[in-house]
C-alpha positions as CSV (number, residue, x, y, z in Angstrom):
1,M,128.7,141.5,143.2
2,Q,125.6,139.3,142.7
3,R,124.7,139.9,146.4
4,T,124.9,143.6,146.0
5,K,122.6,143.5,143.0
6,Q,120.1,141.4,144.9
7,F,120.2,143.7,147.8
8,C,119.5,146.7,145.5
9,A,116.6,144.9,143.8
10,E,115.1,144.0,147.2
11,L,115.5,147.5,148.5
12,T,114.0,149.0,145.4
13,A,111.0,146.7,145.6
14,E,110.5,147.7,149.2
15,L,110.8,151.5,148.7
16,L,109.3,152.1,145.3
17,P,105.6,151.6,146.2
18,C,105.9,154.2,149.1
19,A,107.6,156.7,146.9
20,E,105.0,156.3,144.2
21,K,102.2,156.9,146.6
22,E,103.8,160.0,148.0
23,L,104.6,161.4,144.5
24,A,101.0,160.6,143.3
25,A,99.5,162.4,146.3
26,Y,101.7,165.4,145.9
27,A,101.1,165.7,142.1
28,L,97.3,165.4,142.6
29,A,97.3,168.1,145.2
30,V,99.4,170.5,143.0
31,Q,97.1,169.7,140.0
32,E,93.9,170.5,142.0
33,V,95.3,173.8,143.2
34,F,97.5,175.0,140.3
35,G,96.6,173.0,137.3
36,C,98.3,170.4,135.0
37,D,101.3,172.5,133.9
38,E,102.4,173.2,137.5
39,S,101.7,169.6,138.4
40,R,104.0,168.4,135.6
41,Q,106.8,170.7,136.6
42,S,106.3,169.7,140.3
43,I,106.7,166.1,139.4
44,E,110.0,166.9,137.6
45,D,111.1,168.9,140.7
46,W,110.2,165.9,143.0
47,I,112.3,163.6,140.8
48,E,115.2,166.0,140.8
49,E,115.0,166.1,144.6
50,I,115.1,162.3,144.8
51,E,118.1,162.2,142.5
52,G,120.0,164.6,144.8
53,M,118.8,162.9,148.0
54,D,121.2,161.6,150.7
55,W,120.1,158.0,150.9
56,P,119.9,156.5,154.4
57,S,122.2,153.7,155.2
58,E,121.3,150.0,155.5
59,R,117.5,149.3,155.5
60,A,116.4,152.7,156.7
61,I,113.3,154.0,154.8
62,P,113.7,157.5,153.4
63,D,111.2,160.1,154.5
64,W,109.4,160.7,151.2
65,R,107.5,163.6,152.6
66,L,110.7,165.6,152.8
67,L,111.0,165.3,149.0
68,S,107.5,166.6,148.7
69,I,108.3,169.5,150.9
70,A,111.4,170.3,148.9
71,A,109.4,170.2,145.7
72,A,106.7,172.4,147.3
73,V,109.4,175.0,148.1
74,R,110.3,175.1,144.4
75,L,106.7,175.4,143.5
76,A,106.2,178.2,145.9
77,R,109.1,180.1,144.5
78,R,107.9,179.6,141.0
79,V,104.4,180.7,141.8
80,N,105.7,183.6,143.8
81,V,107.7,184.8,140.8
82,K,104.6,184.6,138.6
83,T,102.5,186.6,141.1
84,R,104.9,189.4,142.2
85,K,102.5,192.2,141.7
86,S,100.0,191.3,144.5
87,E,97.7,189.3,142.3
88,T,95.0,187.2,143.9
89,V,95.4,183.4,143.6
90,V,92.3,181.4,144.0
91,I,92.7,178.2,145.8
92,P,89.7,175.9,146.3
93,S,88.1,176.7,149.6
94,Y,90.2,179.9,150.2
95,E,91.4,183.0,148.5
96,V,95.0,184.0,149.1
97,V,96.6,187.3,148.3
98,I,100.2,187.0,147.6
99,K,102.1,190.3,148.2
100,P,105.7,190.9,147.3
101,L,108.3,190.9,150.1
102,Q,109.4,194.3,151.1
């Protein structure tokens, strides 16, 4: 039992800094484009994705970017629902027109 706890502690210490960096980068990108409210919700989405993740066996390092992609899909769906009527969304450096699917 003690060995298992030690293994978990070592694995957490190894994985946590990479996960924190990925989450921070994702949250900052969302905040720059969509603002603080969407950033907060996207952080919650990212954490929910990590909770439901299939963890790799042994010492394999998870692909944190996949969590960001999954959270971005949720963000896209949420933003799409808010802009169903072909509104213009201004993103720094570009202008994107989101049109409803037909």
